[in-house]
PDB file of N, CA, C and O in Angstrom, chain B, residues numbered from 101:
ATOM      1  N   MET B 101      55.752  94.220 143.133  1.00  0.00           N
ATOM      2  CA  MET B 101      55.007  93.189 142.438  1.00  0.00           C
ATOM      3  C   MET B 101      55.158  93.348 140.918  1.00  0.00           C
ATOM      4  O   MET B 101      55.329  92.367 140.194  1.00  0.00           O
ATOM      5  N   GLU B 102      55.091  94.612 140.446  1.00  0.00           N
ATOM      6  CA  GLU B 102      55.218  94.845 139.013  1.00  0.00           C
ATOM      7  C   GLU B 102      56.575  94.390 138.498  1.00  0.00           C
ATOM      8  O   GLU B 102      56.661  93.804 137.419  1.00  0.00           O
ATOM      9  N   GLN B 103      57.630  94.650 139.251  1.00  0.00           N
ATOM     10  CA  GLN B 103      58.974  94.243 138.844  1.00  0.00           C
ATOM     11  C   GLN B 103      59.083  92.723 138.765  1.00  0.00           C
ATOM     12  O   GLN B 103      59.746  92.195 137.872  1.00  0.00           O
ATOM     13  N   LEU B 104      58.444  92.021 139.685  1.00  0.00           N
ATOM     14  CA  LEU B 104      58.448  90.563 139.679  1.00  0.00           C
ATOM     15  C   LEU B 104      57.765  90.031 138.414  1.00  0.00           C
ATOM     16  O   LEU B 104      58.293  89.150 137.736  1.00  0.00           O
ATOM     17  N   ILE B 105      56.598  90.575 138.112  1.00  0.00           N
ATOM     18  CA  ILE B 105      55.858  90.149 136.923  1.00  0.00           C
ATOM     19  C   ILE B 105      56.641  90.488 135.657  1.00  0.00           C
ATOM     20  O   ILE B 105      56.726  89.673 134.738  1.00  0.00           O
ATOM     21  N   LEU B 106      57.210  91.689 135.614  1.00  0.00           N
ATOM     22  CA  LEU B 106      58.009  92.091 134.460  1.00  0.00           C
ATOM     23  C   LEU B 106      59.173  91.134 134.256  1.00  0.00           C
ATOM     24  O   LEU B 106      59.466  90.746 133.125  1.00  0.00           O
ATOM     25  N   GLY B 107      59.836  90.754 135.334  1.00  0.00           N
ATOM     26  CA  GLY B 107      60.954  89.815 135.238  1.00  0.00           C
ATOM     27  C   GLY B 107      60.544  88.475 134.663  1.00  0.00           C
ATOM     28  O   GLY B 107      61.251  87.912 133.827  1.00  0.00           O
ATOM     29  N   VAL B 108      59.409  87.961 135.102  1.00  0.00           N
ATOM     30  CA  VAL B 108      58.911  86.673 134.607  1.00  0.00           C
ATOM     31  C   VAL B 108      58.548  86.766 133.124  1.00  0.00           C
ATOM     32  O   VAL B 108      58.865  85.869 132.343  1.00  0.00           O
ATOM     33  N   ILE B 109      57.883  87.855 132.747  1.00  0.00           N
ATOM     34  CA  ILE B 109      57.505  88.029 131.342  1.00  0.00           C
ATOM     35  C   ILE B 109      58.743  88.160 130.470  1.00  0.00           C
ATOM     36  O   ILE B 109      58.830  87.523 129.420  1.00  0.00           O
ATOM     37  N   ASN B 110      59.706  88.981 130.892  1.00  0.00           N
ATOM     38  CA  ASN B 110      60.936  89.151 130.115  1.00  0.00           C
ATOM     39  C   ASN B 110      61.683  87.835 129.947  1.00  0.00           C
ATOM     40  O   ASN B 110      62.187  87.539 128.864  1.00  0.00           O
ATOM     41  N   LYS B 111      61.756  87.048 131.012  1.00  0.00           N
ATOM     42  CA  LYS B 111      62.443  85.755 130.948  1.00  0.00           C
ATOM     43  C   LYS B 111      61.745  84.838 129.939  1.00  0.00           C
ATOM     44  O   LYS B 111      62.403  84.184 129.131  1.00  0.00           O
ATOM     45  N   HIS B 112      60.434  84.795 129.990  1.00  0.00           N
ATOM     46  CA  HIS B 112      59.668  83.955 129.067  1.00  0.00           C
ATOM     47  C   HIS B 112      59.895  84.387 127.614  1.00  0.00           C
ATOM     48  O   HIS B 112      60.135  83.556 126.738  1.00  0.00           O
ATOM     49  N   VAL B 113      59.815  85.697 127.376  1.00  0.00           N
ATOM     50  CA  VAL B 113      59.978  86.240 126.023  1.00  0.00           C
ATOM     51  C   VAL B 113      61.361  85.909 125.477  1.00  0.00           C
ATOM     52  O   VAL B 113      61.495  85.538 124.311  1.00  0.00           O
ATOM     53  N   GLU B 114      62.385  86.041 126.304  1.00  0.00           N
ATOM     54  CA  GLU B 114      63.748  85.756 125.859  1.00  0.00           C
ATOM     55  C   GLU B 114      63.968  84.264 125.619  1.00  0.00           C
ATOM     56  O   GLU B 114      64.552  83.880 124.606  1.00  0.00           O
ATOM     57  N   GLU B 115      63.509  83.427 126.539  1.00  0.00           N
ATOM     58  CA  GLU B 115      63.719  81.973 126.418  1.00  0.00           C
ATOM     59  C   GLU B 115      62.953  81.379 125.242  1.00  0.00           C
ATOM     60  O   GLU B 115      63.469  80.506 124.544  1.00  0.00           O
ATOM     61  N   LYS B 116      61.747  81.836 125.020  1.00  0.00           N
ATOM     62  CA  LYS B 116      60.898  81.285 123.958  1.00  0.00           C
ATOM     63  C   LYS B 116      61.096  82.000 122.630  1.00  0.00           C
ATOM     64  O   LYS B 116      60.474  81.643 121.629  1.00  0.00           O
ATOM     65  N   LYS B 117      61.960  83.004 122.619  1.00  0.00           N
ATOM     66  CA  LYS B 117      62.239  83.774 121.396  1.00  0.00           C
ATOM     67  C   LYS B 117      60.942  84.291 120.758  1.00  0.00           C
ATOM     68  O   LYS B 117      60.730  84.173 119.551  1.00  0.00           O
ATOM     69  N   VAL B 118      60.088  84.863 121.605  1.00  0.00           N
ATOM     70  CA  VAL B 118      58.798  85.388 121.166  1.00  0.00           C
ATOM     71  C   VAL B 118      58.977  86.590 120.254  1.00  0.00           C
ATOM     72  O   VAL B 118      58.227  86.767 119.294  1.00  0.00           O
ATOM     73  N   ILE B 119      59.972  87.415 120.558  1.00  0.00           N
ATOM     74  CA  ILE B 119      60.221  88.616 119.773  1.00  0.00           C
ATOM     75  C   ILE B 119      61.411  88.364 118.857  1.00  0.00           C
ATOM     76  O   ILE B 119      62.484  87.975 119.320  1.00  0.00           O
ATOM     77  N   GLY B 120      61.226  88.582 117.568  1.00  0.00           N
ATOM     78  CA  GLY B 120      62.278  88.354 116.587  1.00  0.00           C
ATOM     79  C   GLY B 120      63.406  89.369 116.693  1.00  0.00           C
ATOM     80  O   GLY B 120      63.266  90.400 117.350  1.00  0.00           O
ATOM     81  N   SER B 121      64.502  89.074 116.056  1.00  0.00           N
ATOM     82  CA  SER B 121      65.673  89.946 116.116  1.00  0.00           C
ATOM     83  C   SER B 121      65.434  91.273 115.403  1.00  0.00           C
ATOM     84  O   SER B 121      66.158  92.240 115.639  1.00  0.00           O
ATOM     85  N   GLY B 122      64.437  91.328 114.543  1.00  0.00           N
ATOM     86  CA  GLY B 122      64.121  92.566 113.836  1.00  0.00           C
ATOM     87  C   GLY B 122      63.362  93.575 114.675  1.00  0.00           C
ATOM     88  O   GLY B 122      63.229  94.732 114.278  1.00  0.00           O
ATOM     89  N   GLN B 123      62.863  93.156 115.826  1.00  0.00           N
ATOM     90  CA  GLN B 123      62.121  94.056 116.707  1.00  0.00           C
ATOM     91  C   GLN B 123      63.090  94.959 117.456  1.00  0.00           C
ATOM     92  O   GLN B 123      64.004  94.471 118.121  1.00  0.00           O
ATOM     93  N   HIS B 124      62.902  96.251 117.358  1.00  0.00           N
ATOM     94  CA  HIS B 124      63.794  97.189 118.034  1.00  0.00           C
ATOM     95  C   HIS B 124      63.084  97.967 119.129  1.00  0.00           C
ATOM     96  O   HIS B 124      63.691  98.275 120.155  1.00  0.00           O
ATOM     97  N   GLY B 125      61.820  98.289 118.934  1.00  0.00           N
ATOM     98  CA  GLY B 125      61.093  99.045 119.949  1.00  0.00           C
ATOM     99  C   GLY B 125      60.807  98.194 121.166  1.00  0.00           C
ATOM    100  O   GLY B 125      60.454  97.022 121.038  1.00  0.00           O
ATOM    101  N   PHE B 126      60.955  98.768 122.334  1.00  0.00           N
ATOM    102  CA  PHE B 126      60.668  98.110 123.607  1.00  0.00           C
ATOM    103  C   PHE B 126      61.519  96.863 123.821  1.00  0.00           C
ATOM    104  O   PHE B 126      61.105  95.931 124.511  1.00  0.00           O
ATOM    105  N   THR B 127      62.697  96.851 123.231  1.00  0.00           N
ATOM    106  CA  THR B 127      63.612  95.725 123.357  1.00  0.00           C
ATOM    107  C   THR B 127      64.900  96.213 123.992  1.00  0.00           C
ATOM    108  O   THR B 127      65.498  97.187 123.536  1.00  0.00           O
ATOM    109  N   LYS B 128      65.319  95.539 125.035  1.00  0.00           N
ATOM    110  CA  LYS B 128      66.524  95.947 125.762  1.00  0.00           C
ATOM    111  C   LYS B 128      67.737  95.955 124.830  1.00  0.00           C
ATOM    112  O   LYS B 128      67.997  94.985 124.118  1.00  0.00           O
ATOM    113  N   GLY B 129      68.470  97.068 124.849  1.00  0.00           N
ATOM    114  CA  GLY B 129      69.670  97.195 124.036  1.00  0.00           C
ATOM    115  C   GLY B 129      69.425  97.628 122.607  1.00  0.00           C
ATOM    116  O   GLY B 129      70.365  97.762 121.824  1.00  0.00           O
ATOM    117  N   LYS B 130      68.153  97.848 122.259  1.00  0.00           N
ATOM    118  CA  LYS B 130      67.820  98.293 120.903  1.00  0.00           C
ATOM    119  C   LYS B 130      66.975  99.555 120.998  1.00  0.00           C
ATOM    120  O   LYS B 130      66.359  99.833 122.027  1.00  0.00           O
ATOM    121  N   SER B 131      66.956 100.312 119.908  1.00  0.00           N
ATOM    122  CA  SER B 131      66.231 101.580 119.911  1.00  0.00           C
ATOM    123  C   SER B 131      65.858 101.958 118.484  1.00  0.00           C
ATOM    124  O   SER B 131      66.088 101.196 117.545  1.00  0.00           O
ATOM    125  N   CYS B 132      65.284 103.140 118.336  1.00  0.00           N
ATOM    126  CA  CYS B 132      64.998 103.660 116.989  1.00  0.00           C
ATOM    127  C   CYS B 132      66.294 103.792 116.200  1.00  0.00           C
ATOM    128  O   CYS B 132      66.320 103.558 114.992  1.00  0.00           O
ATOM    129  N   LEU B 133      67.367 104.167 116.886  1.00  0.00           N
ATOM    130  CA  LEU B 133      68.648 104.323 116.201  1.00  0.00           C
ATOM    131  C   LEU B 133      69.159 102.987 115.673  1.00  0.00           C
ATOM    132  O   LEU B 133      69.614 102.917 114.531  1.00  0.00           O
ATOM    133  N   THR B 134      69.096 101.931 116.471  1.00  0.00           N
ATOM    134  CA  THR B 134      69.562 100.625 115.994  1.00  0.00           C
ATOM    135  C   THR B 134      68.680 100.121 114.857  1.00  0.00           C
ATOM    136  O   THR B 134      69.159  99.430 113.958  1.00  0.00           O
ATOM    137  N   ASN B 135      67.387 100.467 114.893  1.00  0.00           N
ATOM    138  CA  ASN B 135      66.493 100.103 113.804  1.00  0.00           C
ATOM    139  C   ASN B 135      66.910 100.793 112.512  1.00  0.00           C
ATOM    140  O   ASN B 135      66.965 100.164 111.456  1.00  0.00           O
ATOM    141  N   LEU B 136      67.202 102.082 112.600  1.00  0.00           N
ATOM    142  CA  LEU B 136      67.618 102.831 111.412  1.00  0.00           C
ATOM    143  C   LEU B 136      68.955 102.325 110.867  1.00  0.00           C
ATOM    144  O   LEU B 136      69.144 102.252 109.653  1.00  0.00           O
ATOM    145  N   ILE B 137      69.869 101.980 111.750  1.00  0.00           N
ATOM    146  CA  ILE B 137      71.167 101.463 111.314  1.00  0.00           C
ATOM    147  C   ILE B 137      70.998 100.132 110.586  1.00  0.00           C
ATOM    148  O   ILE B 137      71.595  99.925 109.530  1.00  0.00           O
ATOM    149  N   ALA B 138      70.193  99.236 111.139  1.00  0.00           N
ATOM    150  CA  ALA B 138      69.947  97.940 110.500  1.00  0.00           C
ATOM    151  C   ALA B 138      69.261  98.128 109.151  1.00  0.00           C
ATOM    152  O   ALA B 138      69.609  97.472 108.169  1.00  0.00           O
ATOM    153  N   PHE B 139      68.300  99.014 109.117  1.00  0.00           N
ATOM    154  CA  PHE B 139      67.583  99.310 107.878  1.00  0.00           C
ATOM    155  C   PHE B 139      68.540  99.865 106.824  1.00  0.00           C
ATOM    156  O   PHE B 139      68.549  99.404 105.683  1.00  0.00           O
ATOM    157  N   TYR B 140      69.335 100.847 107.206  1.00  0.00           N
ATOM    158  CA  TYR B 140      70.287 101.475 106.295  1.00  0.00           C
ATOM    159  C   TYR B 140      71.291 100.455 105.769  1.00  0.00           C
ATOM    160  O   TYR B 140      71.637 100.465 104.588  1.00  0.00           O
ATOM    161  N   ASP B 141      71.751  99.583 106.645  1.00  0.00           N
ATOM    162  CA  ASP B 141      72.705  98.548 106.246  1.00  0.00           C
ATOM    163  C   ASP B 141      72.089  97.637 105.180  1.00  0.00           C
ATOM    164  O   ASP B 141      72.738  97.305 104.188  1.00  0.00           O
ATOM    165  N   GLY B 142      70.850  97.241 105.392  1.00  0.00           N
ATOM    166  CA  GLY B 142      70.174  96.376 104.416  1.00  0.00           C
ATOM    167  C   GLY B 142      69.960  97.061 103.077  1.00  0.00           C
ATOM    168  O   GLY B 142      70.195  96.470 102.023  1.00  0.00           O
ATOM    169  N   MET B 143      69.515  98.301 103.125  1.00  0.00           N
ATOM    170  CA  MET B 143      69.243  99.035 101.881  1.00  0.00           C
ATOM    171  C   MET B 143      70.526  99.316 101.106  1.00  0.00           C
ATOM    172  O   MET B 143      70.555  99.162  99.884  1.00  0.00           O
ATOM    173  N   THR B 144      71.578  99.721 101.793  1.00  0.00           N
ATOM    174  CA  THR B 144      72.831 100.004 101.077  1.00  0.00           C
ATOM    175  C   THR B 144      73.421  98.725 100.488  1.00  0.00           C
ATOM    176  O   THR B 144      74.080  98.767  99.449  1.00  0.00           O
ATOM    177  N   GLY B 145      73.190  97.596 101.140  1.00  0.00           N
ATOM    178  CA  GLY B 145      73.635  96.316 100.582  1.00  0.00           C
ATOM    179  C   GLY B 145      72.942  96.021  99.264  1.00  0.00           C
ATOM    180  O   GLY B 145      73.571  95.569  98.307  1.00  0.00           O
ATOM    181  N   TRP B 146      71.631  96.281  99.220  1.00  0.00           N
ATOM    182  CA  TRP B 146      70.886  96.060  97.974  1.00  0.00           C
ATOM    183  C   TRP B 146      71.343  97.015  96.878  1.00  0.00           C
ATOM    184  O   TRP B 146      71.468  96.617  95.720  1.00  0.00           O
ATOM    185  N   VAL B 147      71.592  98.276  97.238  1.00  0.00           N
ATOM    186  CA  VAL B 147      72.069  99.258  96.254  1.00  0.00           C
ATOM    187  C   VAL B 147      73.432  98.828  95.717  1.00  0.00           C
ATOM    188  O   VAL B 147      73.695  98.919  94.517  1.00  0.00           O
ATOM    189  N   ASP B 148      74.294  98.362  96.615  1.00  0.00           N
ATOM    190  CA  ASP B 148      75.617  97.887  96.186  1.00  0.00           C
ATOM    191  C   ASP B 148      75.515  96.723  95.211  1.00  0.00           C
ATOM    192  O   ASP B 148      76.378  96.557  94.349  1.00  0.00           O
ATOM    193  N   GLU B 149      74.460  95.912  95.341  1.00  0.00           N
ATOM    194  CA  GLU B 149      74.239  94.780  94.434  1.00  0.00           C
ATOM    195  C   GLU B 149      73.602  95.223  93.115  1.00  0.00           C
ATOM    196  O   GLU B 149      73.429  94.416  92.202  1.00  0.00           O
ATOM    197  N   GLY B 150      73.255  96.503  93.022  1.00  0.00           N
ATOM    198  CA  GLY B 150      72.640  97.017  91.805  1.00  0.00           C
ATOM    199  C   GLY B 150      71.131  96.855  91.761  1.00  0.00           C
ATOM    200  O   GLY B 150      70.516  97.056  90.714  1.00  0.00           O
ATOM    201  N   ARG B 151      70.527  96.492  92.887  1.00  0.00           N
ATOM    202  CA  ARG B 151      69.081  96.325  92.916  1.00  0.00           C
ATOM    203  C   ARG B 151      68.394  97.674  93.083  1.00  0.00           C
ATOM    204  O   ARG B 151      68.948  98.592  93.689  1.00  0.00           O
ATOM    205  N   ALA B 152      67.197  97.786  92.549  1.00  0.00           N
ATOM    206  CA  ALA B 152      66.403  99.010  92.716  1.00  0.00           C
ATOM    207  C   ALA B 152      65.781  99.007  94.114  1.00  0.00           C
ATOM    208  O   ALA B 152      65.287  97.980  94.581  1.00  0.00           O
ATOM    209  N   VAL B 153      65.810 100.151  94.766  1.00  0.00           N
ATOM    210  CA  VAL B 153      65.281 100.245  96.130  1.00  0.00           C
ATOM    211  C   VAL B 153      64.396 101.483  96.242  1.00  0.00           C
ATOM    212  O   VAL B 153      64.830 102.594  95.938  1.00  0.00           O
ATOM    213  N   ASP B 154      63.161 101.285  96.679  1.00  0.00           N
ATOM    214  CA  ASP B 154      62.246 102.385  97.012  1.00  0.00           C
ATOM    215  C   ASP B 154      61.923 102.260  98.489  1.00  0.00           C
ATOM    216  O   ASP B 154      61.708 101.158  98.992  1.00  0.00           O
ATOM    217  N   VAL B 155      61.889 103.378  99.178  1.00  0.00           N
ATOM    218  CA  VAL B 155      61.671 103.347 100.623  1.00  0.00           C
ATOM    219  C   VAL B 155      60.598 104.349 101.010  1.00  0.00           C
ATOM    220  O   VAL B 155      60.603 105.493 100.555  1.00  0.00           O
ATOM    221  N   VAL B 156      59.676 103.904 101.859  1.00  0.00           N
ATOM    222  CA  VAL B 156      58.707 104.787 102.506  1.00  0.00           C
ATOM    223  C   VAL B 156      58.805 104.480 103.988  1.00  0.00           C
ATOM    224  O   VAL B 156      58.527 103.359 104.413  1.00  0.00           O
ATOM    225  N   TYR B 157      59.196 105.462 104.769  1.00  0.00           N
ATOM    226  CA  TYR B 157      59.368 105.282 106.215  1.00  0.00           C
ATOM    227  C   TYR B 157      58.339 106.156 106.907  1.00  0.00           C
ATOM    228  O   TYR B 157      58.369 107.376 106.752  1.00  0.00           O
ATOM    229  N   VAL B 158      57.434 105.564 107.663  1.00  0.00           N
ATOM    230  CA  VAL B 158      56.329 106.284 108.287  1.00  0.00           C
ATOM    231  C   VAL B 158      56.486 106.256 109.799  1.00  0.00           C
ATOM    232  O   VAL B 158      56.788 105.217 110.386  1.00  0.00           O
ATOM    233  N   HIS B 159      56.280 107.395 110.411  1.00  0.00           N
ATOM    234  CA  HIS B 159      56.345 107.509 111.866  1.00  0.00           C
ATOM    235  C   HIS B 159      54.900 107.554 112.376  1.00  0.00           C
ATOM    236  O   HIS B 159      54.294 108.624 112.437  1.00  0.00           O
ATOM    237  N   PHE B 160      54.353 106.398 112.740  1.00  0.00           N
ATOM    238  CA  PHE B 160      52.938 106.295 113.075  1.00  0.00           C
ATOM    239  C   PHE B 160      52.548 107.084 114.317  1.00  0.00           C
ATOM    240  O   PHE B 160      51.434 107.602 114.380  1.00  0.00           O
ATOM    241  N   SER B 161      53.421 107.190 115.293  1.00  0.00           N
ATOM    242  CA  SER B 161      53.038 107.912 116.506  1.00  0.00           C
ATOM    243  C   SER B 161      52.741 109.369 116.191  1.00  0.00           C
ATOM    244  O   SER B 161      51.878 109.973 116.828  1.00  0.00           O
ATOM    245  N   LYS B 162      53.439 109.943 115.219  1.00  0.00           N
ATOM    246  CA  LYS B 162      53.146 111.322 114.824  1.00  0.00           C
ATOM    247  C   LYS B 162      51.724 111.419 114.277  1.00  0.00           C
ATOM    248  O   LYS B 162      51.013 112.382 114.563  1.00  0.00           O
ATOM    249  N   ALA B 163      51.314 110.439 113.503  1.00  0.00           N
ATOM    250  CA  ALA B 163      49.964 110.446 112.944  1.00  0.00           C
ATOM    251  C   ALA B 163      48.922 110.329 114.054  1.00  0.00           C
ATOM    252  O   ALA B 163      47.913 111.033 114.030  1.00  0.00           O
ATOM    253  N   PHE B 164      49.155 109.449 115.020  1.00  0.00           N
ATOM    254  CA  PHE B 164      48.181 109.257 116.083  1.00  0.00           C
ATOM    255  C   PHE B 164      48.181 110.422 117.068  1.00  0.00           C
ATOM    256  O   PHE B 164      47.153 110.704 117.685  1.00  0.00           O
ATOM    257  N   ASP B 165      49.306 111.096 117.225  1.00  0.00           N
ATOM    258  CA  ASP B 165      49.372 112.241 118.130  1.00  0.00           C
ATOM    259  C   ASP B 165      48.585 113.433 117.596  1.00  0.00           C
ATOM    260  O   ASP B 165      48.178 114.296 118.373  1.00  0.00           O
ATOM    261  N   THR B 166      48.366 113.496 116.291  1.00  0.00           N
ATOM    262  CA  THR B 166      47.679 114.643 115.707  1.00  0.00           C
ATOM    263  C   THR B 166      46.176 114.433 115.567  1.00  0.00           C
ATOM    264  O   THR B 166      45.447 115.381 115.274  1.00  0.00           O
ATOM    265  N   VAL B 167      45.705 113.217 115.770  1.00  0.00           N
ATOM    266  CA  VAL B 167      44.277 112.923 115.662  1.00  0.00           C
ATOM    267  C   VAL B 167      43.675 112.934 117.057  1.00  0.00           C
ATOM    268  O   VAL B 167      44.238 112.368 117.994  1.00  0.00           O
ATOM    269  N   SER B 168      42.532 113.581 117.184  1.00  0.00           N
ATOM    270  CA  SER B 168      41.833 113.628 118.466  1.00  0.00           C
ATOM    271  C   SER B 168      41.445 112.215 118.893  1.00  0.00           C
ATOM    272  O   SER B 168      40.790 111.499 118.136  1.00  0.00           O
ATOM    273  N   HIS B 169      41.842 111.810 120.094  1.00  0.00           N
ATOM    274  CA  HIS B 169      41.508 110.477 120.586  1.00  0.00           C
ATOM    275  C   HIS B 169      40.004 110.316 120.781  1.00  0.00           C
ATOM    276  O   HIS B 169      39.472 109.214 120.642  1.00  0.00           O
ATOM    277  N   HIS B 170      39.322 111.407 121.100  1.00  0.00           N
ATOM    278  CA  HIS B 170      37.865 111.347 121.242  1.00  0.00           C
ATOM    279  C   HIS B 170      37.204 110.978 119.915  1.00  0.00           C
ATOM    280  O   HIS B 170      36.234 110.221 119.890  1.00  0.00           O
ATOM    281  N   VAL B 171      37.727 111.510 118.825  1.00  0.00           N
ATOM    282  CA  VAL B 171      37.204 111.186 117.495  1.00  0.00           C
ATOM    283  C   VAL B 171      37.444 109.716 117.186  1.00  0.00           C
ATOM    284  O   VAL B 171      36.552 109.038 116.675  1.00  0.00           O
ATOM    285  N   LEU B 172      38.638 109.216 117.490  1.00  0.00           N
ATOM    286  CA  LEU B 172      38.953 107.811 117.223  1.00  0.00           C
ATOM    287  C   LEU B 172      38.046 106.876 118.017  1.00  0.00           C
ATOM    288  O   LEU B 172      37.551 105.880 117.488  1.00  0.00           O
ATOM    289  N   ILE B 173      37.836 107.199 119.269  1.00  0.00           N
ATOM    290  CA  ILE B 173      36.999 106.350 120.137  1.00  0.00           C
ATOM    291  C   ILE B 173      35.553 106.386 119.656  1.00  0.00           C
ATOM    292  O   ILE B 173      34.895 105.346 119.608  1.00  0.00           O
ATOM    293  N   ARG B 174      35.054 107.551 119.302  1.00  0.00           N
ATOM    294  CA  ARG B 174      33.664 107.705 118.870  1.00  0.00           C
ATOM    295  C   ARG B 174      33.424 106.946 117.565  1.00  0.00           C
ATOM    296  O   ARG B 174      32.326 106.427 117.362  1.00  0.00           O
ATOM    297  N   GLN B 175      34.412 106.867 116.679  1.00  0.00           N
ATOM    298  CA  GLN B 175      34.255 106.214 115.392  1.00  0.00           C
ATOM    299  C   GLN B 175      34.373 104.695 115.481  1.00  0.00           C
ATOM    300  O   GLN B 175      33.988 103.994 114.546  1.00  0.00           O
ATOM    301  N   ALA B 176      34.891 104.182 116.579  1.00  0.00           N
ATOM    302  CA  ALA B 176      35.132 102.744 116.712  1.00  0.00           C
ATOM    303  C   ALA B 176      33.903 101.939 116.861  1.00  0.00           C
ATOM    304  O   ALA B 176      33.976 100.716 116.982  1.00  0.00           O
TER     305      ALA B 176
END
């Protein structure tokens, strides 16, 4: 049953273009690596044009993995 529902949802998402091309996580054929490659390509293009580029890349799951979930729930 789950596979059937997943298939219907995936078909809808693809046909309606719900997820943009910039989305890499949880997207078939894309990954953190493809995200980094696309990001690097964009940034190096700007540098080649002589534009100033500042980058801050944050890994949010690391932040959430270090905080006690009980504390987060209690504070909500």
